[in-house]
C-alpha positions in Angstrom: -24.5 41.8 -18.2 -25.5 38.9 -17.5 -28.8 36.9 -17.1 -29.9 35.5 -13.7 -30.4 32.0 -15.4 -27.4 31.9 -17.5 -25.4 32.1 -14.5 -24.0 30.2 -10.6 -24.1 32.2 -7.4 -21.5 30.6 -5.0 -21.5 31.7 -1.5 -18.2 29.8 0.0 -16.6 30.2 3.5 -13.1 31.3 3.2 -10.9 30.1 5.8 -7.4 31.2 6.3 -5.5 29.8 10.1 -3.2 32.8 9.2 -5.4 35.3 8.9 -8.5 35.0 11.4 -10.4 38.4 10.4 -10.4 37.7 6.8 -12.8 34.3 7.5 -16.3 35.0 5.9 -18.8 33.9 3.3 -17.9 35.4 0.3 -20.2 35.4 -3.1 -18.9 34.8 -6.8 -21.0 34.3 -9.9 -19.9 32.0 -12.7 -21.5 32.9 -15.8 -22.7 29.1 -17.2 -25.3 27.6 -19.9 -24.5 24.6 -19.2 -24.6 22.5 -15.4 -20.9 22.4 -14.4 -19.3 20.0 -11.7 -18.7 21.7 -8.4 -14.8 21.0 -9.1 -15.2 23.0 -11.9 -17.2 25.5 -10.5 -14.2 25.8 -7.5 -11.7 26.3 -10.7 -13.3 28.9 -12.3 -13.3 30.9 -8.4 -9.8 30.1 -8.8 -9.3 32.1 -11.9 -11.9 35.1 -10.0 -9.4 35.0 -7.4 -5.9 33.0 -7.2 -5.8 33.2 -3.9 -8.8 31.0 -3.4 -7.2 27.1 -2.1 -9.2 24.3 -3.4 -8.6 20.9 -5.0 -9.1 20.6 -8.6 -7.3 17.8 -10.0 -8.3 14.7 -9.5 -10.2 11.7 -11.0 -12.9 13.1 -12.0 -14.6 9.5 -12.1 -15.6 9.6 -8.2 -13.5 7.2 -7.3 -10.4 9.1 -5.4 -11.8 10.6 -2.6 -9.7 13.8 -3.1 -12.9 16.5 -4.1 -14.6 16.0 -1.2 -16.5 19.3 -0.5 -19.3 20.6 1.0 -22.4 21.6 -1.0 -25.3 23.2 0.6 -25.2 21.3 3.8 -24.4 18.1 2.3 -21.0 16.3 2.4 -20.6 15.1 -1.9 -18.0 14.6 -4.5 -16.9 17.6 -6.0 -16.3 15.8 -9.6 -19.6 14.2 -10.0 -21.9 16.5 -8.7 -23.4 19.1 -11.1 -24.7 22.6 -10.5 -26.9 23.9 -12.9 -27.7 27.2 -14.1 -29.7 29.8 -11.8 -28.9 27.7 -9.0 -27.4 29.0 -6.1 -24.9 27.2 -3.7 -23.4 26.9 -0.6 -19.3 25.3 -0.6 -17.3 24.8 2.6 -15.2 21.8 3.6 -16.2 18.7 3.9 -17.6 18.4 6.9 -15.4 14.7 8.3 -12.3 16.5 8.1 -10.2 19.9 9.4 -10.2 22.4 7.3 -6.6 23.5 6.2 -7.8 27.1 4.3 -10.6 28.1 2.1 -12.5 24.4 1.0 -9.6 22.3 1.1 -9.5 20.1 4.3 -6.4 18.1 5.8 -7.2 14.2 5.1 -5.1 12.9 7.6 -6.8 15.1 10.1 -10.2 14.0 10.7 -12.4 15.1 13.3 -14.0 13.1 15.8 -17.5 12.9 15.7 
């Protein structure tokens, strides 16, 4: 059993355009003693559930932008945004681009304001 202070609770909106009935919020728990970047958390979710689609290969310097995601209603760069143990967060696709699947967006399909 894990201690809630040594874990991060993640609520993530699942999205599969080919299977709309599965589009709902899923909750994952990632055990950790240290703060993790959003990208590290996404990679751990993918380890728990290999059907979860996310980008995990990025520059990890906050420069390329391929890690853009929405955390608790705020668009951020996932590679430099940290989540601390004990926190509960909601992860969604970046709000300015069309979702392709789960938190992966199609950067060639910006949404109109």
